C-alpha positions in Angstrom: 158.5 -1.2 -63.0 155.7 -1.4 -60.5 156.4 2.1 -59.4 156.2 3.3 -63.0 152.9 1.5 -63.4 151.5 3.2 -60.4 152.5 6.6 -61.6 151.0 5.9 -65.1 147.8 4.6 -63.5 147.5 7.7 -61.3 148.1 10.0 -64.2 145.4 8.2 -66.3 143.0 8.5 -63.3 143.8 12.2 -63.0 143.1 12.7 -66.8 139.7 11.0 -66.5 138.9 13.1 -63.4 139.8 16.3 -65.3 137.9 15.3 -68.4 134.8 14.6 -66.3 134.5 16.7 -63.1 137.0 19.3 -64.2 134.9 20.2 -67.3 131.7 20.1 -65.2 133.3 22.6 -62.8 134.2 24.9 -65.7 130.6 25.0 -66.8 129.4 25.6 -63.2 132.0 28.4 -62.8 131.0 30.0 -66.0 127.3 30.1 -65.1 128.2 31.5 -61.6 130.4 34.2 -63.0 127.7 35.1 -65.5 125.1 35.3 -62.8 127.3 37.4 -60.6 128.1 39.8 -63.4 124.4 40.0 -64.2 123.5 40.9 -60.6 126.3 43.5 -60.3 125.5 45.1 -63.6 122.0 46.0 -62.6 120.6 44.5 -65.8 117.9 42.7 -63.9 115.3 45.4 -64.8 115.8 44.5 -68.5 114.3 41.1 -67.9 111.2 42.2 -66.1 107.9 41.6 -67.9 106.9 45.3 -68.3 110.4 46.4 -69.4 110.7 43.6 -72.0 107.3 44.5 -73.3 108.2 48.2 -73.7 111.6 47.3 -75.2 110.2 45.2 -78.1 106.9 47.0 -78.7 106.6 49.2 -81.7 109.8 47.9 -83.4 108.8 44.9 -85.5 112.2 44.0 -86.8 114.6 45.6 -84.4 112.4 44.6 -81.5 112.4 40.9 -82.6 116.2 40.9 -83.0 116.6 42.5 -79.5 114.1 39.9 -78.2 116.2 37.0 -79.6 119.3 38.4 -78.0 117.7 38.9 -74.6 116.1 35.4 -74.7 119.4 33.8 -75.5 121.1 35.7 -72.6 118.2 35.0 -70.3 118.4 31.3 -70.9 122.1 31.3 -69.9 121.0 33.3 -66.8 118.4 30.7 -65.9 115.5 33.1 -66.5 112.2 31.2 -67.2 111.1 31.3 -70.9 107.5 32.1 -70.0 108.6 35.7 -69.1 109.8 36.3 -72.7 106.7 34.5 -74.2 104.3 36.7 -72.2 106.1 39.9 -73.1 106.1 39.0 -76.8 102.4 38.1 -76.8 101.5 41.4 -75.0 103.8 43.4 -77.3 103.1 41.8 -80.7 99.8 40.0 -80.3 99.3 36.2 -80.3 100.3 35.2 -83.8 103.5 37.3 -84.2 104.4 37.0 -80.5 104.2 33.2 -80.7 106.3 33.1 -83.9 108.9 35.5 -82.4 109.0 33.4 -79.2 109.5 30.2 -81.3 112.4 31.7 -83.2 114.0 33.2 -80.1 113.5 30.0 -78.1 115.1 27.9 -80.8 118.1 30.3 -81.2 118.5 30.4 -77.4 118.6 26.6 -77.1 121.2 26.4 -79.8 123.4 29.1 -78.3 123.2 27.4 -74.9 124.0 24.0 -76.4 127.0 25.2 -78.4 128.5 27.2 -75.5 128.0 24.4 -72.9 129.3 21.8 -75.3 132.4 23.9 -76.0 133.1 24.3 -72.2 132.0 20.9 -70.9 132.2 18.5 -73.8 130.4 15.3 -73.0 131.3 15.3 -69.3 128.0 13.8 -68.2 128.5 10.9 -70.5 131.7 10.0 -68.6 129.9 9.6 -65.3 129.7 6.0 -64.2 126.5 6.4 -62.3 124.0 3.6 -63.0 121.0 6.0 -63.3 122.9 8.2 -65.7 123.9 5.2 -67.8 120.3 4.0 -67.9 119.2 7.5 -69.1 121.9 7.6 -71.7 120.9 4.2 -73.1 117.4 5.4 -73.5 118.6 8.6 -75.1 120.8 6.7 -77.5 118.0 4.4 -78.5 115.7 7.2 -79.7 117.6 10.6 -79.5 115.3 12.6 -81.7 112.1 11.3 -80.0 113.6 11.8 -76.6 114.5 15.5 -77.3 111.0 16.1 -78.8 109.4 14.7 -75.7 111.6 16.6 -73.3 110.9 19.9 -75.2 107.2 19.3 -75.0 107.5 18.7 -71.2 110.1 21.3 -70.2 110.4 23.7 -73.2 113.5 25.8 -72.9 114.4 24.9 -69.3 118.1 25.9 -69.0 119.0 22.8 -67.0 117.7 20.7 -69.8 119.7 22.5 -72.4 122.9 22.1 -70.3 122.2 18.4 -69.6 121.6 17.6 -73.2 124.7 19.5 -74.3 126.9 17.5 -71.8 125.2 14.2 -72.7 127.1 13.8 -76.0 124.0 13.8 -78.1 124.5 14.8 -81.7 123.7 18.4 -82.5 121.5 17.4 -85.4 119.2 15.4 -83.1 119.2 18.2 -80.6 118.3 20.8 -83.2 115.6 18.8 -84.9 114.1 17.7 -81.6 114.0 21.3 -80.4 112.4 22.6 -83.6 109.8 19.8 -83.5 109.1 19.8 -79.8 108.7 23.5 -79.1 105.7 24.5 -81.3 102.9 22.8 -79.3 103.8 24.0 -75.8 104.5 27.5 -77.2 101.1 27.5 -78.9 99.4 26.5 -75.7 101.2 29.2 -73.7 100.3 31.8 -76.4 96.6 31.0 -76.1 96.8 31.2 -72.3 98.6 34.6 -72.2 96.5 36.0 -75.0 93.4 35.0 -73.1 94.9 36.5 -69.9 95.7 39.7 -71.7 92.0 40.0 -72.8 90.8 39.4 -69.2 93.2 42.1 -68.0 92.2 44.4 -70.7 95.6 44.7 -72.3 
């Protein structure tokens, strides 16, 4: 009986390990494969500021759709969001560029969340680290306010999207927090890049 209990206990421990670290490793492996494929494909030029600007300029509808797709892919590839914001402002001007960036950034955050949640579930929630547990308690107390604050501070930071997806937070809180938290920092960046464009004579 004792031997059977040991086997069952070991099996339960293995299941916990797989559900936690195994799923985290799946997410990490997916990102590494994506980065490797990106590097080998030579698509890096598509995400340079000048190339992005040329790709979306002069095509109001098609350009915006292409911009949304590139922003979503870029977020998975850990490319900073300001690159896309600057290209949109330079290509479309401040108002439309800011709106296009807001839409693209929101879609990008949703795509990252759904994909990482599919692969990793709530793996971070299963960690028994005291710091992680304290962060999750704060997140659970005010999930919407937490996401809004994090968006205002870190915008579309890929690591933030991944961490929130793996935290077990409800998609509704994630989505609303993203939609409410992004406008202010995007507006500030739009003003900055618009002013910079005027200084540079663009």
